TORLUMRO-758238 format. One record per atom (N, C-alpha, C): residue in one letter; x negated, y negated, z. Coordinates in steps of 0.2 Angstrom, whole numbers, padded with zeros to 4 digits, always signed. Layout:
! TORLUMRO-758238
aXYZ/...
END
This chain:
! TORLUMRO-758238
m+0092+0054+0080/m+0087+0052+0085/m+0085+0044+0085/q+0085+0042+0089/q+0085+0036+0090/q+0077+0033+0084/s+0070+0037+0089/s+0064+0034+0084/s+0064+0036+0076/f+0068+0040+0073/f+0068+0042+0067/f+0074+0038+0065/s+0079+0031+0066/s+0081+0027+0066/s+0078+0021+0064/f+0081+0016+0062/f+0077+0008+0057/f+0083+0003+0064/s+0080-0001+0065/s+0083-0007+0068/s+0084-0015+0063/k+0089-0017+0063/k+0091-0022+0056/k+0085-0025+0056/d+0079-0028+0063/d+0076-0032+0059/d+0068-0028+0055/q+0067-0023+0057/q+0064-0017+0053/q+0065-0016+0045/l+0073-0016+0044/l+0076-0014+0037/l+0073-0022+0036/v+0075-0026+0037/v+0074-0033+0033/v+0067-0035+0030/t+0062-0032+0034/t+0055-0032+0035/t+0054-0027+0028/i+0056-0023+0028/i+0055-0017+0021/i+0059-0019+0017/l+0062-0021+0017/l+0067-0024+0011/l+0063-0030+0007/t+0061-0036+0011/t+0056-0039+0008/t+0052-0037+0005/a+0047-0033+0007/a+0042-0030+0002/a+0045-0028-0003/m+0050-0024-0003/m+0051-0019-0007/m+0054-0023-0014/i+0058-0028-0010/i+0061-0036-0017/i+0055-0038-0021/a+0049-0040-0018/a+0045-0043-0019/a+0040-0038-0026/d+0039-0031-0023/d+0036-0025-0027/d+0040-0023-0035/e+0048-0025-0033/e+0051-0021-0037/e+0053-0028-0043/l+0051-0033-0041/l+0053-0041-0045/l+0044-0039-0050/a+0040-0038-0046/a+0034-0039-0049/a+0033-0031-0054/r+0035-0027-0053/r+0036-0019-0058/r+0039-0019-0063/r+0046-0021-0061/r+0052-0020-0065/r+0050-0029-0071/h+0048-0033-0068/h+0050-0039-0071/h+0046-0045-0072/q+0040-0040-0070/q+0034-0046-0069/q+0033-0053-0067/r+0037-0054-0060/r+0037-0059-0059/r+0034-0059-0050/y+0028-0059-0050/y+0023-0059-0045/y+0025-0066-0039/l+0023-0062-0034/l+0025-0066-0029/l+0020-0066-0021/e+0017-0072-0021/e+0010-0071-0016/e+0016-0069-0010/s+0012-0067-0005/s+0013-0060+0002/s+0017-0069+0006/l+0014-0074+0006/l+0015-0079+0010/l+0024-0083+0006/v+0026-0082+0000/v+0032-0082-0003/v+0036-0076+0003/h+0037-0072-0001/h+0040-0064+0002/h+0039-0064+0010/s+0033-0065+0015/s+0034-0065+0019/s+0037-0072+0023/g+0040-0077+0021/g+0045-0084+0023/g+0053-0079+0023/w+0054-0074+0018/w+0058-0072+0019/w+0063-0067+0026/g+0069-0068+0027/g+0072-0066+0030/g+0079-0063+0029/a+0081-0062+0036/a+0089-0059+0036/a+0092-0065+0033/d+0092-0071+0032/d+0098-0078+0031/d+0094-0078+0024/t+0089-0077+0021/t+0088-0079+0013/t+0092-0076+0009/k+0095-0080+0006/k+0100-0080-0001/k+0096-0076-0006/l+0100-0072-0010/l+0095-0067-0016/l+0096-0071-0022/g+0103-0077-0022/g+0101-0078-0027/g+0099-0088-0028/t+0101-0093-0030/t+0097-0101-0028/t+0097-0101-0020/g+0091-0105-0019/g+0091-0109-0014/g+0087-0102-0008/g+0087-0096-0012/g+0084-0090-0009/g+0079-0085-0014/v+0078-0084-0015/v+0074-0076-0017/v+0074-0079-0026/e+0081-0082-0029/e+0080-0085-0035/e+0080-0078-0039/m+0082-0074-0037/m+0084-0067-0044/m+0089-0069-0048/t+0090-0067-0052/t+0094-0067-0060/t+0099-0061-0056/e+0103-0058-0059/e+0109-0056-0058/e+0107-0049-0060/e+0103-0047-0066/e+0100-0042-0069/e+0092-0040-0061/q+0090-0043-0060/q+0084-0043-0054/q+0087-0039-0049/r+0092-0044-0045/r+0098-0042-0040/r+0100-0036-0042/g+0103-0032-0047/g+0104-0026-0049/g+0099-0021-0048/d+0092-0021-0050/d+0086-0018-0050/d+0086-0016-0044/c+0083-0023-0039/c+0082-0024-0033/c+0087-0019-0027/a+0095-0020-0027/a+0099-0014-0024/a+0098-0008-0026/a+0098-0009-0033/a+0097+0002-0035/a+0088+0004-0030/r+0085+0000-0032/r+0077+0002-0027/r+0078+0003-0020/a+0083+0000-0016/a+0084+0000-0011/a+0088+0006-0010/r+0093+0007-0012/r+0097+0012-0012/r+0093+0018-0012/e+0090+0019-0017/e+0086+0023-0018/e+0080+0025-0012/f+0079+0020-0011/f+0071+0021-0004/f+0075+0025+0000/f+0081+0024+0002/f+0085+0027+0008/f+0087+0033+0005/g+0087+0035-0001/g+0091+0042-0002/g+0098+0041-0002/h+0101+0035-0006/h+0109+0033-0006/h+0110+0030-0013/d+0109+0033-0018/d+0108+0030-0023/d+0114+0030-0027/q+0120+0034-0023/q+0128+0032-0026/q+0132+0027-0023/a+0128+0025-0017/a+0130+0018-0014/a+0130+0012-0017/s+0133+0006-0013/s+0133+0001-0018/s+0132-0004-0012/l+0126-0009-0013/l+0125-0015-0009/l+0126-0023-0014/p+0130-0027-0011/p+0132-0035-0013/p+0126-0036-0016/t+0130-0038-0024/t+0125-0042-0027/t+0125-0048-0029/e+0131-0053-0025/e+0133-0058-0027/e+0125-0064-0025/p+0128-0070-0028/p+0120-0073-0028/p+0120-0077-0019/d+0126-0077-0017/d+0127-0080-0008/d+0124-0075-0005/s+0123-0068-0006/s+0123-0062-0003/s+0115-0064-0001/t+0113-0059+0006/t+0108-0061+0007/t+0103-0055+0008/i+0097-0056+0010/i+0093-0048+0013/i+0099-0046+0019/g+0101-0050+0024/g+0103-0047+0030/g+0109-0042+0029/d+0112-0045+0024/d+0119-0040+0022/d+0116-0032+0017/w+0111-0035+0015/w+0107-0026+0012/w+0104-0024+0020/a+0104-0025+0024/a+0099-0022+0029/a+0106-0019+0034/d+0114-0026+0034/d+0116-0022+0037/d+0121-0016+0034/a+0120-0017+0029/a+0124-0010+0025/a+0119-0005+0023/l+0113-0005+0024/l+0110+0002+0025/l+0107+0002+0033/l+0107+0000+0039/l+0109+0001+0042/l+0113+0006+0044/e+0122+0005+0043/e+0126+0008+0044/e+0125+0015+0039/m+0123+0015+0034/m+0122+0022+0028/m+0117+0026+0033/t+0110+0023+0034/t+0105+0028+0036/t+0109+0031+0044/r+0111+0025+0047/r+0116+0029+0051/r+0119+0036+0051/d+0122+0036+0045/d+0127+0040+0044/d+0124+0049+0041/e+0119+0046+0036/e+0115+0051+0035/e+0109+0046+0030/l+0104+0049+0033/l+0096+0050+0029/l+0092+0056+0028/v+0094+0058+0023/v+0091+0065+0022/v+0084+0064+0016/q+0083+0059+0014/q+0079+0056+0009/q+0075+0052+0008/f+0070+0050+0007/f+0065+0044+0004/f+0063+0045-0004/s+0063+0040-0005/s+0058+0038-0013/s+0055+0032-0014/f+0049+0035-0013/f+0045+0031-0014/f+0040+0029-0022/y+0038+0024-0025/y+0036+0023-0031/y+0029+0022-0031/p+0025+0025-0034/p+0016+0026-0033/p+0017+0018-0036/t+0010+0014-0035/t+0004+0010-0034/t+0003+0010-0043/t+0007+0010-0046/t+0004+0011-0054/t+0010+0006-0059/q+0007+0008-0066/q+0012+0001-0071/q+0019+0003-0068/t+0022+0000-0072/t+0029+0000-0072/t+0032+0007-0078/g+0035+0013-0076/g+0038+0017-0079/g+0036+0022-0077/e+0032+0023-0070/e+0032+0028-0068/e+0038+0030-0063/a+0041+0036-0062/a+0046+0038-0059/a+0044+0039-0049/a+0050+0037-0048/a+0049+0038-0040/a+0046+0045-0039/t+0047+0045-0034/t+0042+0053-0029/t+0049+0051-0024/s+0053+0060-0023/s+0059+0059-0018/s+0052+0065-0012/h+0054+0063-0007/h+0054+0068-0001/h+0061+0068+0004/a+0059+0075+0006/a+0064+0077+0011/a+0063+0071+0018/a+0067+0070+0021/a+0065+0064+0028/a+0064+0067+0030/d+0065+0074+0033/d+0062+0078+0038/d+0056+0079+0035/d+0052+0080+0029/d+0046+0079+0030/d+0043+0073+0031/i+0044+0067+0030/i+0042+0062+0030/i+0041+0060+0040/f+0047+0063+0043/f+0047+0061+0049/f+0041+0066+0051/q+0041+0072+0049/q+0034+0077+0051/q+0027+0072+0052/d+0026+0068+0045/d+0021+0065+0045/d+0020+0060+0049/a+0026+0057+0051/a+0026+0053+0056/a+0023+0055+0063/a+0027+0062+0064/a+0024+0063+0072/a+0016+0066+0072/g+0014+0068+0067/g+0008+0068+0066/g+0003+0063+0067/v+0004+0058+0064/v+0002+0051+0064/v+0001+0046+0071/a+0010+0048+0074/a+0012+0047+0081/a+0006+0050+0086/s+0004+0054+0085/s+0000+0060+0092/s-0004+0054+0091/l-0010+0052+0085/l-0016+0049+0086/l-0016+0042+0087/l-0009+0040+0092/l-0007+0032+0093/l-0008+0032+0102/a-0009+0040+0102/a-0007+0038+0109/a-0012+0031+0116/g-0010+0028+0119/g-0010+0023+0123/g-0010+0018+0121/r-0008+0018+0113/r-0007+0010+0110/r-0003+0006+0115/r-0002+0000+0115/r+0002-0004+0117/r+0007-0008+0111/r+0003-0012+0107/r+0005-0014+0102/r+0003-0012+0095/t+0006-0010+0090/t+0004-0010+0082/t+0002-0018+0078/i-0003-0019+0075/i-0003-0026+0073/i-0002-0021+0064/s+0000-0025+0061/s+0001-0023+0054/s-0001-0027+0049/m-0005-0025+0046/m-0008-0028+0039/m-0008-0027+0033/v-0003-0022+0031/v+0000-0016+0027/v+0008-0018+0025/p+0011-0018+0018/p+0015-0018+0018/p+0019-0011+0020/p+0028-0013+0023/p+0029-0005+0024/p+0034-0001+0020/h+0034-0004+0014/h+0039+0001+0010/h+0034+0006+0006/s+0030+0007+0007/s+0024+0013+0004/s+0025+0019+0008/l+0025+0024+0007/l+0025+0030+0010/l+0019+0031+0017/l+0013+0028+0015/l+0010+0028+0020/l+0012+0022+0026/g+0014+0016+0022/g+0015+0008+0025/g+0022+0011+0030/l+0026+0014+0028/l+0033+0015+0032/l+0029+0021+0038/v+0027+0027+0038/v+0025+0031+0040/v+0020+0027+0047/s+0015+0023+0047/s+0011+0021+0051/s+0013+0015+0055/v+0017+0012+0050/v+0019+0004+0054/v+0027+0002+0057/v+0030+0008+0053/v+0039+0011+0057/v+0039+0016+0060/l+0039+0020+0056/l+0040+0027+0061/l+0037+0030+0065/a+0030+0029+0064/a+0026+0033+0070/a+0026+0026+0078/p+0027+0021+0077/p+0026+0015+0082/p+0031+0017+0084/n+0038+0019+0080/n+0045+0021+0085/n+0045+0028+0090/l+0039+0031+0087/l+0040+0037+0090/l+0035+0036+0097/q+0032+0031+0098/q+0026+0029+0101/q+0031+0022+0107/r+0037+0021+0104/r+0039+0018+0107/r+0037+0009+0109/i+0031+0007+0105/i+0028+0002+0105/i+0029+0000+0100/p+0030-0008+0100/p+0031-0017+0094/p+0027-0017+0090/v+0029-0017+0086/v+0026-0018+0079/v+0026-0026+0077/i+0018-0030+0076/i+0019-0037+0074/i+0017-0039+0065/d+0019-0042+0063/d+0019-0040+0055/d+0013-0046+0056/a+0005-0046+0051/a+0000-0050+0055/a+0000-0051+0047/r+0000-0051+0041/r+0000-0050+0035/r-0002-0056+0032/t+0001-0061+0034/t-0001-0068+0032/t-0004-0071+0036/k-0009-0067+0041/k-0012-0072+0046/k-0019-0073+0043/t-0023-0079+0044/t-0030-0076+0045/t-0036-0076+0049/p-0040-0074+0048/p-0044-0069+0053/p-0045-0072+0060/e-0047-0079+0060/e-0046-0082+0068/e-0037-0080+0070/e-0033-0082+0066/e-0028-0082+0070/e-0025-0072+0071/v-0028-0068+0068/v-0028-0060+0070/v-0032-0059+0078/s-0037-0062+0077/s-0043-0061+0084/s-0040-0066+0090/d-0036-0072+0089/d-0030-0071+0094/d-0026-0069+0096/l-0023-0065+0091/l-0018-0062+0091/l-0020-0054+0098/l-0025-0052+0097/l-0028-0045+0099/l-0028-0046+0104/t-0025-0041+0109/t-0027-0041+0115/t-0029-0033+0116/f-0032-0032+0121/f-0033-0025+0125/f-0026-0019+0124/g-0029-0013+0120/g-0024-0008+0119/g-0022-0008+0114/d-0022-0017+0107/d-0018-0016+0101/d-0020-0008+0097/l-0017-0007+0092/l-0019-0003+0085/l-0018-0008+0080/v-0021-0010+0076/v-0022-0014+0067/v-0023-0008+0063/v-0018-0009+0060/v-0018-0005+0054/v-0019-0010+0048/a-0022-0008+0043/a-0025-0010+0036/a-0030-0006+0032/t-0028-0010+0027/t-0033-0003+0021/t-0040-0007+0021/p-0047-0002+0017/p-0050-0001+0017/p-0053-0009+0013/t-0049-0011+0009/t-0049-0017+0006/t-0050-0023+0012/l-0046-0023+0016/l-0047-0028+0021/l-0051-0028+0026/w-0053-0022+0030/w-0057-0020+0032/w-0061-0023+0032/r-0065-0022+0026/r-0070-0025+0024/r-0070-0034+0024/y-0066-0036+0023/y-0065-0044+0024/y-0065-0044+0031/l-0061-0040+0033/l-0061-0044+0043/l-0070-0041+0045/a-0071-0038+0045/a-0081-0036+0047/a-0082-0039+0046/a-0082-0045+0042/a-0087-0049+0040/a-0085-0056+0043/t-0077-0056+0045/t-0074-0064+0047/t-0071-0063+0055/l-0070-0060+0057/l-0066-0058+0064/l-0069-0062+0069/p-0068-0066+0072/p-0075-0070+0075/p-0072-0065+0083/e-0070-0064+0084/e-0070-0057+0092/e-0067-0053+0092/i-0068-0048+0094/i-0061-0040+0095/i-0062-0041+0103/p-0056-0041+0105/p-0055-0039+0113/p-0058-0029+0114/g-0059-0028+0119/g-0057-0021+0121/g-0053-0018+0121/n-0053-0010+0119/n-0050-0003+0116/n-0045-0008+0111/v-0047-0008+0108/v-0043-0010+0103/v-0047-0006+0095/v-0041-0003+0092/v-0040+0006+0089/v-0039+0003+0082/a-0042+0005+0076/a-0041+0003+0072/a-0039+0007+0065/l-0032+0009+0063/l-0029+0013+0060/l-0029+0010+0051/s-0033+0014+0047/s-0035+0014+0039/s-0030+0019+0035/y-0031+0017+0029/y-0029+0021+0025/y-0028+0017+0017/g-0029+0022+0012/g-0032+0020+0005/g-0039+0023+0002/e-0043+0019+0000/e-0049+0025-0001/e-0053+0025+0006/a-0055+0032+0008/a-0059+0034+0012/a-0066+0026+0014/l-0064+0027+0021/l-0072+0021+0022/l-0076+0023+0022/t-0081+0018+0021/t-0086+0021+0020/t-0092+0020+0026/m-0098+0024+0029/m-0102+0025+0033/m-0103+0017+0036/d-0106+0014+0034/d-0109+0005+0034/d-0105+0003+0035/l-0098+0001+0033/l-0091-0001+0033/l-0088+0000+0042/a-0089+0005+0043/a-0089+0009+0050/a-0093+0005+0055/q-0098+0006+0053/q-0103+0003+0056/q-0101-0004+0057/k-0100-0008+0054/k-0100-0016+0054/k-0094-0018+0059/l-0090-0014+0059/l-0081-0014+0062/l-0083-0011+0070/r-0089-0006+0072/r-0091-0003+0077/r-0093-0011+0081/q-0099-0012+0076/q-0100-0017+0081/q-0097-0025+0081/r-0094-0024+0077/r-0088-0029+0079/r-0085-0030+0085/g-0085-0023+0089/g-0082-0020+0094/g-0074-0017+0095/l-0073-0014+0088/l-0067-0008+0088/l-0069-0002+0091/g-0066-0001+0095/g-0065+0006+0098/g-0064+0011+0091/a-0061+0018+0093/a-0059+0021+0088/a-0057+0018+0080/l-0062+0023+0076/l-0059+0021+0069/l-0057+0026+0067/r-0050+0027+0065/r-0047+0032+0063/r-0044+0031+0056/e-0046+0036+0051/e-0044+0035+0043/e-0039+0041+0042/l-0031+0039+0040/l-0027+0043+0037/l-0027+0046+0029/y-0028+0053+0028/y-0027+0054+0021/y-0020+0054+0018/g-0018+0053+0012/g-0013+0054+0009/g-0013+0052+0004/s-0004+0052+0001/s-0004+0050-0006/s+0004+0048-0006/t+0009+0045-0010/t+0015+0044-0012/t+0018+0051-0015/e+0012+0055-0017/e+0017+0060-0020/e+0015+0068-0014/s+0010+0067-0009/s+0010+0073-0006/s+0014+0071+0001/g+0013+0063+0002/g+0011+0062+0010/g+0007+0062+0015/v+0007+0061+0022/v+0000+0061+0026/v+0000+0068+0026/v-0008+0069+0023/v-0010+0075+0023/v-0017+0077+0029/g-0021+0073+0031/g-0026+0075+0037/g-0028+0066+0038/w-0031+0066+0044/w-0033+0061+0047/w-0042+0062+0049/r-0046+0057+0053/r-0054+0059+0053/r-0054+0052+0059/d-0059+0053+0062/d-0061+0048+0069/d-0066+0046+0066/s-0071+0049+0063/s-0078+0049+0061/s-0080+0047+0055/q-0083+0041+0051/q-0085+0043+0046/q-0089+0048+0044/s-0094+0052+0047/s-0099+0056+0044/s-0095+0064+0046/e-0090+0063+0047/e-0086+0068+0048/e-0080+0071+0042/p-0078+0076+0041/p-0075+0079+0036/p-0067+0075+0039/f-0064+0074+0033/f-0054+0074+0037/f-0052+0083+0039/t-0047+0082+0043/t-0046+0087+0046/t-0036+0086+0044/l-0036+0093+0042/l-0027+0094+0041/l-0023+0092+0046/f-0018+0088+0045/f-0013+0089+0052/f-0009+0095+0053/d-0007+0097+0058/d-0006+0104+0059/d+0000+0106+0054/h+0006+0103+0049/h+0008+0105+0046/h+0005+0106+0041/w+0000+0105+0038/w-0002+0107+0032/w-0008+0112+0035/d-0008+0117+0030/d-0013+0125+0028/d-0017+0123+0020/r-0020+0126+0021/r-0026+0128+0014/r-0025+0134+0010/d-0022+0133+0006/d-0021+0139+0000/d-0024+0140-0008/g-0032+0141-0006/g-0035+0140-0012/g-0037+0132-0014/e-0038+0131-0016/e-0038+0123-0019/e-0032+0119-0018/a-0027+0122-0016/a-0021+0117-0014/a-0019+0116-0008/i-0015+0114-0006/i-0012+0113+0000/i-0006+0113+0002/v-0004+0116+0008/v+0003+0119+0008/v+0007+0115+0015/r+0013+0113+0014/r+0014+0111+0019/r+0020+0115+0020/q+0020+0117+0027/q+0025+0120+0032/q+0030+0116+0035/r+0036+0116+0033/r+0038+0112+0032/r+0046+0114+0037/p+0049+0108+0041/p+0054+0111+0045/p+0057+0115+0044/g+0061+0121+0046/g+0065+0125+0044/g+0063+0130+0042/g+0054+0131+0043/g+0052+0136+0039/g+0050+0138+0032/r+0053+0133+0027/r+0050+0133+0021/r+0043+0132+0020/s+0042+0131+0014/s+0034+0129+0013/s+0034+0125+0006/l+0029+0120+0006/l+0028+0117-0002/l+0020+0116-0004/r+0019+0121-0008/r+0012+0120-0011/r+0010+0115-0015/l+0006+0110-0013/l+0002+0104-0019/l-0006+0104-0020/i-0006+0102-0025/i-0012+0100-0026/i-0015+0094-0026/p-0018+0093-0022/p-0021+0084-0019/p-0023+0081-0025/m-0020+0074-0023/m-0024+0069-0029/m-0030+0067-0028/d-0033+0068-0024/d-0040+0067-0026/d-0045+0075-0028/e-0052+0078-0030/e-0055+0082-0029/e-0056+0080-0020/v-0057+0088-0021/v-0057+0089-0013/v-0062+0093-0011/e-0066+0094-0007/e-0073+0099-0005/e-0070+0101+0001/w-0069+0108+0002/w-0068+0110+0008/w-0074+0113+0012/e-0072+0114+0019/e-0078+0116+0023/e-0075+0118+0029/g-0071+0127+0024/g-0068+0128+0030/g-0061+0129+0028/k-0056+0132+0035/k-0050+0132+0032/k-0044+0126+0031/r-0050+0121+0036/r-0043+0115+0039/r-0047+0108+0037/a-0055+0109+0035/a-0058+0104+0035/a-0058+0102+0029/f-0061+0096+0026/f-0062+0094+0020/f-0066+0085+0018/r-0069+0086+0014/r-0073+0079+0011/r-0067+0077+0003/l-0067+0069+0004/l-0065+0068-0004/l-0069+0068-0006/g-0067+0070-0015/g-0072+0067-0020/g-0067+0060-0025/e-0067+0061-0031/e-0064+0054-0036/e-0058+0058-0036/r-0054+0052-0037/r-0048+0052-0036/r-0044+0058-0043/r-0043+0062-0045/r-0041+0067-0050/r-0040+0061-0058/d-0037+0055-0056/d-0031+0053-0063/d-0036+0046-0064/g-0042+0044-0060/g-0045+0040-0063/g-0046+0033-0060/a-0042+0033-0055/a-0038+0026-0051/a-0042+0024-0046/v-0044+0018-0045/v-0046+0014-0038/v-0043+0012-0035/q-0043+0008-0030/q-0039+0003-0026/q-0043-0002-0024/i-0037-0007-0025/i-0038-0012-0024/i-0032-0015-0018/g-0034-0016-0012/g-0029-0018-0006/g-0025-0011-0006/a-0027-0003-0006/a-0022+0000-0007/a-0017+0001-0013/v-0018-0001-0016/v-0014-0002-0024/v-0019+0003-0029/n-0016+0006-0030/n-0021+0011-0037/n-0021+0008-0042/v-0026+0006-0046/v-0028+0002-0051/v-0032+0005-0055/f-0030+0004-0062/f-0035+0011-0067/f-0037+0006-0072/p-0043+0005-0071/p-0049-0001-0076/p-0047+0001-0083/s-0047+0006-0085/s-0047+0010-0093/s-0040+0006-0093/q-0034+0008-0090/q-0029+0005-0095/q-0028-0002-0095/i-0032-0005-0087/i-0034-0013-0087/i-0036-0015-0093/a-0042-0012-0095/a-0048-0016-0100/a-0043-0016-0110/e-0039-0011-0109/e-0034-0009-0114/e-0029-0015-0117/i-0027-0017-0109/i-0021-0023-0109/i-0025-0029-0112/i-0029-0030-0109/i-0037-0037-0111/i-0038-0036-0119/t-0039-0030-0120/t-0042-0028-0125/t-0037-0031-0133/e-0030-0032-0130/e-0023-0033-0133/e-0025-0038-0135/q-0027-0045-0130/q-0028-0050-0130/q-0032-0053-0138/p-0026-0057-0143/p-0031-0060-0150/p-0037-0060-0149/a-0040-0063-0145/a-0048-0067-0144/a-0053-0059-0142/v-0051-0056-0137/v-0054-0051-0137/v-0058-0045-0141/q-0062-0042-0141/q-0063-0038-0145/q-0065-0031-0143/k-0067-0031-0136/k-0071-0024-0133/k-0068-0027-0127/c-0067-0022-0121/c-0066-0027-0113/c-0068-0020-0109/e-0072-0021-0104/e-0074-0014-0099/e-0071-0016-0093/v-0069-0014-0089/v-0067-0016-0081/v-0070-0012-0077/r-0074-0015-0071/r-0075-0013-0066/r-0073-0014-0060/l-0076-0011-0054/l-0075-0013-0047/l-0080-0015-0044/s-0080-0022-0042/s-0086-0022-0037/s-0082-0024-0030/r-0086-0023-0024/r-0086-0023-0021/r-0094-0026-0014/r-0089-0033-0013/r-0096-0036-0010/r-0093-0038-0001/p-0100-0036+0003/p-0097-0036+0009/p-0095-0045+0014/g-0092-0043+0018/g-0087-0050+0018/g-0081-0052+0015/a-0081-0049+0008/a-0075-0050+0003/a-0071-0046+0003/l-0068-0048-0002/l-0061-0043-0003/l-0064-0041-0009/d-0062-0034-0012/d-0064-0029-0017/d-0060-0032-0024/r-0064-0033-0029/r-0060-0038-0035/r-0064-0033-0041/l-0061-0036-0044/l-0062-0031-0051/l-0065-0037-0056/i-0069-0034-0062/i-0073-0040-0065/i-0072-0038-0072/a-0070-0040-0077/a-0069-0038-0082/a-0075-0042-0088/d-0080-0036-0092/d-0083-0040-0095/d-0082-0038-0104/i-0083-0043-0106/i-0076-0044-0112/i-0085-0047-0117/i-0083-0044-0122/i-0084-0047-0130/i-0079-0050-0135/v-0079-0056-0136/v-0076-0059-0140/v-0075-0057-0149/m-0070-0061-0152/m-0070-0059-0157/m-0075-0061-0163/p-0077-0060-0167/p-0082-0064-0171/p-0079-0072-0174/g-0086-0075-0173/g-0083-0082-0173/g-0084-0086-0168/l-0080-0084-0162/l-0077-0087-0157/l-0081-0089-0153/e-0081-0094-0148/e-0088-0096-0141/e-0085-0095-0135/p-0086-0093-0131/p-0084-0091-0124/p-0085-0099-0121/d-0079-0101-0120/d-0078-0105-0115/d-0072-0108-0110/q-0072-0113-0107/q-0068-0112-0102/q-0059-0111-0105/d-0059-0113-0113/d-0050-0112-0112/d-0049-0107-0115/l-0055-0104-0118/l-0054-0095-0120/l-0051-0092-0112/a-0055-0094-0109/a-0054-0091-0103/a-0049-0090-0098/w-0047-0098-0100/w-0040-0099-0096/w-0033-0092-0099/s-0037-0095-0108/s-0030-0091-0111/s-0033-0082-0111/i-0037-0079-0108/i-0036-0073-0108/i-0032-0070-0101/d-0035-0079-0094/d-0031-0076-0089/d-0023-0076-0089/e-0022-0080-0093/e-0014-0083-0093/e-0011-0075-0096/w-0014-0072-0101/w-0013-0066-0104/w-0012-0059-0099/c-0017-0061-0093/c-0018-0055-0088/c-0013-0058-0084/r-0011-0064-0082/r-0007-0067-0075/r+0002-0062-0080/e+0003-0063-0085/e+0010-0061-0089/e+0011-0053-0089/r+0003-0049-0088/r+0005-0042-0090/r+0002-0038-0084/l-0001-0040-0081/l-0004-0036-0074/l-0002-0039-0069/r+0000-0034-0063/r+0003-0034-0057/r-0007-0038-0053/p-0005-0044-0047/p-0008-0047-0046/p-0016-0042-0044/a-0014-0035-0041/a-0021-0030-0039/a-0022-0028-0045/e-0021-0030-0052/e-0022-0026-0057/e-0027-0033-0061/r-0026-0039-0060/r-0030-0042-0064/r-0037-0045-0061/p-0040-0044-0067/p-0048-0047-0065/p-0051-0053-0061/r-0053-0053-0057/r-0055-0062-0053/r-0061-0061-0056/i-0066-0060-0060/i-0072-0061-0064/i-0070-0062-0071/y-0072-0068-0075/y-0072-0063-0083/y-0080-0063-0085/h-0085-0060-0088/h-0091-0060-0089/h-0090-0060-0099/f-0092-0062-0101/f-0093-0064-0106/f-0100-0061-0108/v-0099-0055-0111/v-0104-0053-0114/v-0108-0053-0122/p-0112-0057-0123/p-0115-0056-0131/p-0114-0050-0136/a-0113-0049-0141/a-0112-0043-0145/a-0118-0040-0146/s-0122-0043-0145/s-0129-0041-0148/s-0130-0037-0140/e-0128-0039-0135/e-0131-0036-0129/e-0127-0031-0127/a-0121-0029-0130/a-0116-0024-0130/a-0119-0017-0130/
END
């Protein structure tokens, strides 16, 4: 079915985000979105392009094959090969057979991929597409290589036959100029908090779609004051797929039609009559058979830009720095600004916190943590106050 197939341009967009993620995850090579958003079909994998080593090209090729369920296939990995070469090969592969997708959770390296039957992902996309009726365009501010990203800014718009514009590198002023009547804007709560305070103007009948952590009532009110129409939220995860949605932040989430409740578990009614029982990644407070409110993550994660990060794990990595005696990491949320992590640090006895020490700790973090995991503020706490 055409709605569940990919164009070459879509594959290139998925691949650029995926390559950047794999280089960060496996090789600690972190690239700003402005860098990889400039890659295209003609970008070489080696010198003069992505600048990948032979090992990196092999790992990224394996990740791309795995994503589309073609682990045993081959992709060209010569330095002069291009991202477009990979897209051409994957276009042919996925047209011949597409039965599985694999996604990596937004956690530290070492986590295994989660595989889903393609029919399950298409089922999720159909559910999300039902929320997009009447939209003329999708303005995407999220990467398309995650499960929720693929569903919300690739597959669901395909079903609705609406174009997608990648706005990840645009300023609030540029986003405002881009928006027109009938648009759908897809972003994470971290970005919505930023846009709520910085978007100059929003035309009428623009709908927001959000996923990640739950939107707060305060943020939803600010966005509506800015002029947004409906403000829809998705609930799901890499492990479960897309589970529920809501239109009002004062109301509970509602299960999509292909999900049912079974005690504390949820059950996917899969195409073909089979079912799949799962425990949600978050604590859930049920209100009847199909409505629920979210509690804390079961694994202690918080989200920075829809990336799950673990403050306790980050603190452990920072504590391994020779100058650090103790560290605690916490999440800070400020109106009109992106969410950030703050590291409260006690240095080793005999050391005095200064700029050089802060730089050395920051360098330690840059070598060992992904961008979303890095604290934006280092707060040095006297040992006497600990």
